[in-house]
ROSE-4610 file (N, C-alpha, C; in Angstrom, 1 decimal, always signed):
// ROSE-4610
residu = [M/M/M/K/K/K/V/V/V/R/R/R/K/K/K/T/T/T/Q/Q/Q/Q/Q/Q/H/H/H/N/N/N/I/I/I/E/E/E/G/G/G/K/K/K/S/S/S/K/K/K/N/N/N/I/I/I/I/I/I/R/R/R/T/T/T/I/I/I/I/I/I/E/E/E/K/K/K/K/K/K/D/D/D/Q/Q/Q/G/G/G/I/I/I/F/F/F/R/R/R/E/E/E/V/V/V/S/S/S/G/G/G/R/R/R/D/D/D/Y/Y/Y/G/G/G/I/I/I/D/D/D/A/A/A/I/I/I/V/V/V/E/E/E/Y/Y/Y/F/F/F/D/D/D/N/N/N/G/G/G/Q/Q/Q/I/I/I/T/T/T/G/G/G/K/K/K/I/I/I/A/A/A/L/L/L/I/I/I/Q/Q/Q/C/C/C/K/K/K/G/G/G/T/T/T/G/G/G/E/E/E/K/K/K/I/I/I/E/E/E/P/P/P/L/L/L/K/K/K/T/T/T/F/F/F/P/P/P/N/N/N/F/F/F/V/V/V/S/S/S/C/C/C/K/K/K/G/G/G/I/I/I/S/S/S/A/A/A/S/S/S/N/N/N/L/L/L/E/E/E/Y/Y/Y/A/A/A/L/L/L/Q/Q/Q/D/D/D/N/N/N/S/S/S/L/L/L/I/I/I/I/I/I/L/L/L/T/T/T/Y/Y/Y/A/A/A/S/S/S/V/V/V/V/V/V/D/D/D/N/N/N/K/K/K/F/F/F/Y/Y/Y/F/F/F/V/V/V/Q/Q/Q/L/L/L/N/N/N/D/D/D/L/L/L/I/I/I/T/T/T/N/N/N/E/E/E/M/M/M/K/K/K/E/E/E/K/K/K/L/L/L/D/D/D/E/E/E/G/G/G/Q/Q/Q/E/E/E/R/R/R/F/F/F/N/N/N/I/I/I/R/R/R/I/I/I/P/P/P/I/I/I/N/N/N/N/N/N/N/N/N/S/S/S/D/D/D/E/E/E/A/A/A/M/M/M/E/E/E/R/R/R/F/F/F/W/W/W/N/N/N/L/L/L/V/V/V/K/K/K/K/K/K/Y/Y/Y/Y/Y/Y]
num = [1/1/1/2/2/2/3/3/3/4/4/4/5/5/5/6/6/6/7/7/7/8/8/8/9/9/9/10/10/10/11/11/11/12/12/12/13/13/13/14/14/14/15/15/15/16/16/16/17/17/17/18/18/18/19/19/19/20/20/20/21/21/21/22/22/22/23/23/23/24/24/24/25/25/25/26/26/26/27/27/27/28/28/28/29/29/29/30/30/30/31/31/31/32/32/32/33/33/33/34/34/34/35/35/35/36/36/36/37/37/37/38/38/38/39/39/39/40/40/40/41/41/41/42/42/42/43/43/43/44/44/44/45/45/45/46/46/46/47/47/47/48/48/48/49/49/49/50/50/50/51/51/51/52/52/52/53/53/53/54/54/54/55/55/55/56/56/56/57/57/57/58/58/58/59/59/59/60/60/60/61/61/61/62/62/62/63/63/63/64/64/64/65/65/65/66/66/66/67/67/67/68/68/68/69/69/69/70/70/70/71/71/71/72/72/72/73/73/73/74/74/74/75/75/75/76/76/76/77/77/77/78/78/78/79/79/79/80/80/80/81/81/81/82/82/82/83/83/83/84/84/84/85/85/85/86/86/86/87/87/87/88/88/88/89/89/89/90/90/90/91/91/91/92/92/92/93/93/93/94/94/94/95/95/95/96/96/96/97/97/97/98/98/98/99/99/99/100/100/100/101/101/101/102/102/102/103/103/103/104/104/104/105/105/105/106/106/106/107/107/107/108/108/108/109/109/109/110/110/110/111/111/111/112/112/112/113/113/113/114/114/114/115/115/115/116/116/116/117/117/117/118/118/118/119/119/119/120/120/120/121/121/121/122/122/122/123/123/123/124/124/124/125/125/125/126/126/126/127/127/127/128/128/128/129/129/129/130/130/130/131/131/131/132/132/132/133/133/133/134/134/134/135/135/135/136/136/136/137/137/137/138/138/138/139/139/139/140/140/140/141/141/141/142/142/142/143/143/143/144/144/144/145/145/145/146/146/146/147/147/147/148/148/148/149/149/149/150/150/150/151/151/151/152/152/152/153/153/153/154/154/154/155/155/155/156/156/156/157/157/157/158/158/158/159/159/159/160/160/160]
x = [+0.9/+0.0/+0.7/+0.7/+1.6/+0.7/+1.8/+1.2/+1.0/-0.1/+0.1/+0.3/+0.8/+0.9/-0.7/-1.3/-2.6/-2.4/-3.4/-3.6/-3.3/-3.5/-3.6/-2.1/-1.5/-0.1/+0.5/+0.2/+0.7/+0.9/-0.5/-1.3/+0.1/+0.3/+0.6/+2.6/+2.7/+4.0/+4.4/+3.5/+3.9/+3.4/+2.7/+2.6/+3.5/+4.0/+5.6/+6.4/+6.6/+7.4/+7.1/+6.3/+5.6/+6.0/+5.6/+6.1/+7.4/+8.2/+10.0/+10.5/+9.9/+10.4/+9.7/+9.0/+8.7/+9.5/+9.5/+10.8/+11.6/+12.4/+13.9/+14.2/+12.7/+13.5/+13.6/+13.8/+14.3/+15.3/+16.1/+17.2/+16.8/+15.3/+14.6/+14.9/+15.3/+15.1/+15.5/+14.9/+15.4/+14.6/+13.5/+12.7/+13.3/+13.5/+13.8/+12.9/+12.5/+11.4/+11.9/+10.3/+10.7/+10.7/+11.5/+11.1/+10.9/+10.3/+9.9/+8.4/+7.9/+6.8/+6.7/+5.6/+5.6/+5.0/+3.6/+2.9/+2.4/+2.0/+1.6/+2.4/+3.9/+4.7/+5.4/+5.3/+5.9/+7.3/+7.9/+8.8/+9.1/+10.3/+10.7/+11.3/+11.3/+12.2/+12.2/+13.5/+14.3/+14.6/+14.4/+14.7/+16.0/+16.3/+17.7/+17.7/+18.7/+18.7/+19.9/+19.8/+21.3/+21.7/+21.2/+22.3/+22.6/+22.2/+22.7/+22.1/+22.0/+21.5/+20.6/+19.7/+19.4/+18.9/+18.2/+18.1/+16.5/+15.9/+14.4/+13.8/+13.1/+12.3/+10.7/+10.1/+8.8/+8.5/+7.7/+7.3/+5.9/+5.9/+5.1/+4.7/+3.2/+2.1/+1.6/+2.4/+1.5/+0.3/-0.2/-1.8/-1.9/-2.7/-2.4/-3.7/-3.7/-5.0/-5.0/-5.2/-5.4/-6.3/-7.1/-7.8/-7.3/-7.6/-8.0/-8.4/-7.9/-8.2/-9.3/-10.4/-11.3/-11.5/-11.7/-12.4/-14.0/-14.4/-15.6/-16.6/-17.9/-18.8/-19.6/-19.8/-20.2/-18.9/-18.2/-16.6/-15.8/-16.1/-15.6/-13.5/-13.3/-12.2/-11.1/-11.5/-11.2/-11.2/-9.9/-10.0/-10.4/-10.9/-10.8/-9.8/-8.9/-8.6/-9.3/-9.3/-10.8/-9.3/-9.9/-9.5/-7.8/-7.7/-7.1/-7.2/-6.3/-7.0/-6.6/-7.6/-7.5/-6.2/-5.7/-4.1/-3.4/-3.5/-2.8/-3.1/-4.5/-5.0/-4.5/-4.5/-4.3/-2.7/-1.5/-0.4/-0.2/-0.7/-0.6/-0.8/-1.9/-2.9/-1.6/-0.6/+0.5/+1.8/+1.4/+2.0/+3.7/+4.0/+5.4/+6.6/+6.1/+6.6/+5.5/+5.9/+5.2/+4.9/+3.5/+2.9/+2.7/+3.0/+2.4/+1.7/+0.4/+0.0/-0.3/+0.6/+0.4/-0.8/-1.2/-2.4/-1.8/-1.5/-0.9/-2.2/-2.0/-3.0/-1.6/-1.9/-0.9/-1.5/-2.6/-3.3/-2.5/-2.3/-2.6/-0.5/+0.2/+1.6/+1.5/+0.5/+1.0/+0.0/+0.6/+0.4/-0.6/-1.4/-2.1/-1.1/-1.4/-0.3/-1.3/-1.2/-1.8/-1.0/-0.9/+0.2/-1.6/-1.2/-2.1/-2.5/-1.5/-1.6/-2.6/-2.7/-3.3/-5.2/-5.5/-6.8/-7.5/-7.1/-7.7/-9.2/-9.8/-11.3/-11.6/-12.5/-13.2/-14.0/-15.0/-15.8/-14.8/-13.9/-12.8/-12.6/-12.0/-11.6/-13.0/-13.9/-14.9/-15.5/-14.9/-15.7/-14.2/-13.3/-12.5/-12.2/-13.3/-13.2/-14.7/-15.2/-16.7/-16.3/-14.8/-14.4/-14.4/-14.7/-14.6/-13.0/-12.5/-12.0/-10.6/-11.6/-11.4/-12.2/-11.1/-11.3/-11.3/-12.2/-11.8/-11.1/-9.9/-9.8/-9.8/-9.9/-10.3/-9.0/-8.2/-7.0/-7.4/-7.1/-7.3/-6.8/-7.7/-7.4/-5.6/-5.6/-4.4/-3.0/-3.3/-2.2/-1.6/-1.0/-0.8/+0.6/+0.8/+2.8/+2.6/+1.9/+2.0/+2.4/+1.7/+1.3/+2.0/+2.2/+2.5/+3.7/+4.6/+5.7/+6.7/+6.9/+6.9/+6.3/+4.8/+4.4/+4.2/+4.9/+4.9/+6.4/+7.3/+8.8/+8.7/+7.7/+7.5/+6.8/+5.9/+5.2/+6.8/+7.5/+8.8/+9.5/+9.9/+10.3/+10.2/+9.0/+8.3/+7.7/+7.8/+7.6/+9.4/+9.8/+11.4/+11.6]
y = [-0.9/-0.1/+1.7/+2.4/+3.2/+4.4/+4.9/+6.1/+7.3/+7.9/+8.9/+10.5/+11.3/+12.8/+13.5/+13.8/+14.3/+15.9/+16.6/+18.0/+18.8/+17.9/+18.2/+18.2/+16.9/+16.5/+18.1/+18.1/+20.2/+21.1/+21.0/+22.2/+22.0/+20.7/+21.0/+20.9/+20.6/+21.5/+22.4/+22.8/+24.3/+25.5/+24.7/+25.5/+25.3/+23.9/+23.4/+24.5/+24.6/+26.1/+26.9/+27.5/+28.9/+29.4/+28.0/+28.6/+28.0/+27.3/+27.4/+28.7/+28.9/+30.6/+31.6/+32.0/+32.9/+32.4/+31.4/+31.5/+31.6/+30.9/+31.3/+32.2/+33.6/+34.9/+35.8/+36.0/+36.9/+36.2/+35.1/+34.6/+34.2/+34.2/+34.0/+32.3/+31.9/+30.1/+29.3/+27.9/+27.0/+26.1/+25.5/+24.9/+24.0/+22.6/+21.4/+20.2/+19.6/+19.4/+17.5/+16.9/+15.7/+14.6/+13.9/+12.5/+11.4/+10.7/+9.8/+9.9/+8.8/+8.7/+9.8/+10.6/+11.6/+11.5/+11.0/+10.5/+12.1/+12.9/+13.8/+15.4/+14.9/+15.7/+16.1/+17.4/+17.6/+18.5/+18.9/+19.7/+19.9/+20.2/+20.7/+22.5/+23.0/+25.0/+24.8/+25.3/+25.5/+27.1/+27.9/+29.2/+29.7/+30.8/+31.4/+32.3/+32.7/+33.9/+34.4/+36.2/+36.8/+35.7/+35.2/+34.0/+32.8/+32.4/+31.2/+30.2/+29.1/+28.0/+27.3/+27.5/+27.6/+26.4/+25.5/+24.0/+24.4/+25.1/+25.6/+25.3/+23.7/+23.5/+23.1/+23.2/+22.9/+22.0/+21.5/+20.1/+20.8/+20.9/+21.6/+20.5/+20.9/+20.2/+21.3/+21.1/+21.3/+21.7/+22.1/+21.9/+23.2/+22.9/+23.9/+23.5/+24.8/+25.0/+25.8/+25.2/+26.3/+27.1/+27.9/+28.7/+29.8/+30.7/+32.3/+31.7/+31.7/+31.5/+32.9/+32.3/+33.2/+33.0/+34.7/+34.3/+33.5/+33.0/+32.1/+33.1/+33.1/+33.9/+34.2/+32.9/+32.9/+33.1/+32.6/+33.6/+33.9/+35.0/+36.3/+36.3/+36.2/+36.4/+34.7/+33.9/+33.0/+32.4/+31.1/+30.6/+29.6/+28.3/+27.2/+25.9/+25.3/+24.5/+23.3/+22.6/+21.7/+20.1/+18.5/+17.5/+17.5/+17.7/+17.4/+15.8/+14.6/+13.6/+13.2/+12.8/+12.0/+11.9/+11.3/+10.6/+11.6/+12.6/+14.1/+14.8/+14.5/+15.2/+14.5/+12.9/+12.2/+12.4/+12.8/+12.9/+14.5/+15.0/+16.5/+16.1/+15.5/+15.0/+14.6/+14.2/+13.2/+14.4/+15.7/+16.8/+17.1/+16.0/+15.7/+16.7/+17.3/+18.1/+19.7/+20.7/+21.4/+21.6/+21.3/+21.1/+22.3/+22.5/+24.1/+23.8/+24.1/+23.4/+24.8/+24.8/+26.1/+25.9/+26.6/+26.3/+27.9/+27.4/+28.0/+28.2/+29.0/+29.1/+29.5/+29.0/+28.5/+30.7/+30.5/+32.1/+33.5/+33.5/+34.4/+34.3/+33.3/+33.3/+34.0/+33.3/+34.0/+32.1/+32.3/+30.9/+31.4/+31.0/+30.6/+29.6/+29.8/+28.8/+29.3/+27.6/+27.8/+27.0/+27.0/+25.6/+25.0/+23.7/+22.6/+22.0/+22.1/+21.1/+22.0/+23.3/+24.0/+24.1/+23.9/+23.8/+22.8/+21.2/+20.4/+20.5/+20.9/+20.9/+19.4/+19.5/+18.2/+17.4/+18.9/+18.2/+17.1/+17.5/+17.2/+15.7/+15.5/+14.3/+13.7/+14.0/+13.1/+12.6/+13.3/+12.8/+12.0/+12.0/+10.8/+9.5/+9.6/+8.3/+8.0/+8.8/+8.1/+7.8/+8.2/+7.6/+8.2/+9.9/+10.8/+10.8/+10.6/+10.8/+11.9/+12.6/+14.3/+15.2/+16.2/+17.0/+19.2/+20.1/+21.2/+21.8/+22.8/+23.3/+24.8/+25.9/+27.2/+27.8/+28.7/+29.3/+31.0/+31.5/+33.2/+34.0/+34.5/+35.3/+36.0/+36.8/+37.7/+36.6/+35.4/+34.9/+34.2/+35.2/+35.0/+35.5/+35.1/+35.6/+36.6/+37.5/+38.7/+39.5/+39.6/+40.5/+40.0/+38.3/+37.9/+37.1/+36.9/+36.2/+36.1/+36.9/+37.2/+36.3/+36.3/+35.8/+34.0/+33.9/+32.5/+32.2/+32.9/+32.8/+32.5/+33.4/+33.5/+32.2/+31.0/+30.3/+29.4/+28.7/+28.4/+28.2/+30.1/+30.4/+30.0/+30.6/+30.0/+28.5/+27.9/+26.3/+25.8/+26.3/+26.1/+26.9]
z = [-0.1/+0.0/+0.0/-0.6/-0.8/+0.3/+0.8/+1.9/+1.1/+1.6/+0.5/+1.5/+1.1/+2.0/+1.6/+3.2/+2.7/+2.8/+2.3/+2.8/+4.2/+4.6/+6.6/+7.0/+6.6/+6.5/+5.8/+5.1/+4.5/+4.9/+6.1/+6.5/+7.8/+8.6/+9.7/+9.6/+8.3/+8.3/+8.0/+7.2/+7.5/+8.6/+9.7/+10.9/+11.8/+11.7/+12.6/+12.1/+10.4/+10.4/+11.0/+10.3/+11.1/+12.3/+13.3/+14.9/+15.2/+14.4/+14.3/+13.9/+12.8/+12.5/+13.2/+14.1/+15.1/+16.2/+16.6/+18.4/+18.1/+16.7/+16.7/+16.0/+15.8/+15.3/+16.5/+17.7/+18.2/+19.3/+19.1/+20.0/+21.0/+21.4/+22.7/+23.1/+22.1/+22.3/+21.2/+21.2/+19.9/+20.3/+18.8/+18.4/+18.1/+18.4/+18.1/+18.0/+16.6/+16.5/+16.5/+17.2/+17.6/+16.3/+16.2/+14.9/+15.5/+14.7/+14.9/+15.4/+15.9/+16.8/+18.3/+17.9/+19.1/+20.0/+19.9/+20.7/+21.2/+20.2/+20.5/+20.7/+21.2/+21.5/+20.0/+19.3/+18.1/+18.4/+19.4/+19.4/+20.7/+20.8/+22.5/+22.4/+23.6/+23.2/+24.3/+23.8/+25.3/+25.4/+26.7/+26.6/+26.6/+26.2/+26.4/+27.4/+27.9/+28.5/+28.6/+27.5/+27.3/+26.0/+25.3/+24.1/+25.1/+26.4/+27.0/+27.2/+26.8/+27.0/+28.4/+29.1/+30.3/+30.6/+30.3/+30.1/+30.9/+30.4/+30.4/+29.4/+29.1/+28.1/+28.7/+27.3/+27.4/+26.5/+26.3/+25.4/+24.5/+23.3/+22.4/+21.6/+21.8/+20.6/+19.8/+18.2/+17.3/+16.6/+16.9/+15.3/+14.9/+13.2/+12.4/+11.8/+11.0/+10.1/+8.7/+7.8/+6.5/+6.1/+7.5/+7.6/+8.3/+8.2/+9.2/+10.4/+11.6/+13.0/+13.2/+13.5/+14.1/+15.7/+16.6/+18.1/+17.3/+18.8/+18.9/+18.9/+18.3/+18.5/+19.7/+20.5/+21.9/+22.7/+22.6/+23.7/+23.0/+22.6/+21.5/+22.1/+23.4/+24.0/+23.6/+23.1/+22.4/+21.0/+21.1/+19.7/+20.4/+19.4/+19.5/+18.8/+18.9/+18.4/+18.9/+17.5/+17.6/+17.3/+18.1/+17.7/+18.4/+19.4/+20.7/+21.3/+21.2/+21.5/+22.5/+23.2/+24.8/+25.1/+24.6/+24.5/+25.4/+24.6/+24.7/+25.8/+26.6/+27.6/+28.6/+28.8/+29.7/+29.5/+28.8/+28.8/+29.9/+29.4/+30.2/+31.4/+31.9/+33.2/+34.3/+33.5/+34.6/+35.6/+34.1/+35.0/+35.4/+34.3/+34.5/+33.7/+32.7/+32.0/+31.2/+31.6/+30.7/+29.2/+28.8/+27.7/+27.2/+26.2/+25.8/+24.3/+24.0/+22.7/+21.7/+20.7/+20.0/+18.8/+18.2/+17.2/+16.4/+14.8/+13.9/+12.6/+12.2/+11.0/+9.2/+8.9/+7.4/+6.6/+6.9/+6.1/+7.0/+8.7/+9.5/+10.0/+9.8/+9.7/+11.1/+12.2/+13.5/+14.2/+15.9/+16.1/+17.7/+18.3/+19.5/+20.1/+21.7/+22.6/+23.8/+24.7/+25.8/+26.9/+28.0/+29.1/+28.4/+28.3/+27.8/+29.7/+30.4/+31.8/+32.5/+32.2/+33.3/+32.5/+31.8/+31.3/+31.2/+31.9/+31.7/+33.0/+32.8/+33.4/+34.5/+35.2/+35.7/+35.2/+34.5/+33.3/+31.7/+31.6/+30.9/+31.2/+32.1/+33.1/+32.9/+33.5/+33.5/+31.7/+30.8/+29.7/+29.1/+29.9/+29.5/+29.7/+31.0/+31.7/+31.1/+30.5/+29.4/+27.9/+27.5/+26.7/+25.5/+25.3/+24.5/+24.1/+22.7/+22.0/+21.6/+21.6/+20.6/+22.0/+22.0/+22.8/+21.9/+22.5/+21.4/+22.9/+22.5/+23.6/+22.8/+23.9/+23.8/+24.5/+23.8/+24.1/+23.9/+24.9/+24.9/+24.0/+23.6/+22.2/+22.0/+23.5/+23.3/+23.6/+23.9/+23.9/+22.6/+21.8/+20.3/+19.9/+19.0/+18.6/+18.0/+17.9/+17.2/+18.5/+19.7/+20.6/+22.3/+22.4/+23.6/+23.8/+23.4/+22.7/+24.4/+24.8/+26.1/+27.1/+26.8/+28.0/+27.5/+26.6/+25.8/+26.6/+26.6/+27.4/+28.8/+29.2/+30.6/+31.1/+30.7/+30.7/+31.2/+30.2/+30.3/+32.1/+31.8/+32.5/+34.5/+34.4/+35.6/+36.3/+35.3/+35.5/+36.4/+36.4/+36.4/+37.8]
């Protein structure tokens, strides 16, 4: 059987490139892509302090879309990242590592981010127990790479 690259694979690849470029743009850190079987973790970022490596890292889950990311109509201060797997939430529930969900648009050329560990509600845990397989995650609209990269890096710095 011949495996074909889908449009979603193309979008995911472009999204990772957008995230990588923005993260490395100001020399505040480095984006290291995970190769092979990633189990939902696509990359590791490491924070730099005055150009020096720090060992302060975060695991990154990259999601992407080929459409413009718009605020939710019912919750205009948020955008929705769809299709987060139950296994990704269960991984984050272990709370062993900082996990940042990034959601990029190949149209907007920016990404939104949120600390996944902090977003898992009791309601989500109940739905996990009931066997729900996919979840939508609300990301604050002001957590975006155009306005808040310092906030992104503060997530990493304050975790340690």
